[in-house]
C-alpha positions in Angstrom: 240.9 43.7 33.5 239.7 45.7 30.5 241.9 48.7 31.6 245.0 46.5 31.7 244.3 45.2 28.2 243.8 48.8 27.0 247.1 49.9 28.5 248.9 46.9 26.9 247.4 47.7 23.5 248.3 51.4 23.9 251.9 50.7 24.9 252.2 48.0 22.2 250.2 49.3 19.2 251.5 46.7 16.8 250.3 43.9 19.0 247.2 43.3 16.9 248.8 44.0 13.5 249.4 40.9 11.4 252.6 41.1 9.4 253.1 39.4 6.1 256.1 38.4 3.9 255.6 39.4 0.3 255.5 36.4 -2.0 256.7 38.5 -4.9 259.8 39.7 -3.0 260.7 36.0 -2.3 260.0 35.1 -5.9 262.3 37.9 -7.1 265.0 36.9 -4.6 265.0 33.3 -5.7 265.2 34.3 -9.4 268.0 36.8 -8.8 270.7 34.2 -8.6 271.2 32.9 -12.2 273.3 30.0 -10.8 270.2 28.4 -9.4 268.4 28.2 -12.7 265.0 29.1 -11.2 262.9 31.0 -13.6 259.2 32.1 -13.5 259.0 31.5 -9.8 255.6 31.5 -8.1 255.4 31.2 -4.3 252.6 30.3 -2.0 250.0 30.3 -4.8 250.5 34.0 -5.2 249.5 34.8 -1.6 251.6 36.8 0.9 252.7 34.7 3.9 251.9 35.5 7.5 255.2 36.1 9.3 255.6 33.4 11.9 259.0 32.0 12.8 259.3 28.4 11.6 256.5 28.6 9.0 257.3 27.1 5.6 255.8 27.4 2.2 256.5 26.1 -1.3 257.6 27.9 -4.5 257.5 26.4 -8.0 259.4 27.3 -11.1 259.7 26.4 -14.7 260.9 22.9 -15.5 259.0 21.4 -12.5 261.5 22.9 -10.0 260.4 23.4 -6.4 261.8 25.3 -3.5 261.0 25.2 0.2 261.1 28.6 2.1 261.4 28.7 5.9 260.7 31.9 7.8 263.5 32.3 10.4 262.3 35.4 12.3 259.2 37.4 12.9 260.9 40.4 11.2 260.8 38.7 7.8 264.2 36.8 7.5 263.9 33.5 5.6 266.0 30.8 4.0 265.2 28.7 0.9 266.4 25.5 -0.6 265.6 23.4 -3.6 263.2 20.6 -2.8 
């Protein structure tokens, strides 16, 4: 059984690596569209987010604005909308 696990880990080296979505990249993306009016965006309390499809987190911005971000794939795709 241990040999099988070793083979799986050898053939799939990224299996035990946890991937994260950069909170600062999301913040910059949300702020990049001036039409939204989101400024000074802070996401997930300044913590990177574990990449898991379907996971959500909140971003806040000046003026009490909030946005909900949903991770749509394990490769880091996401959508966001004002909330």
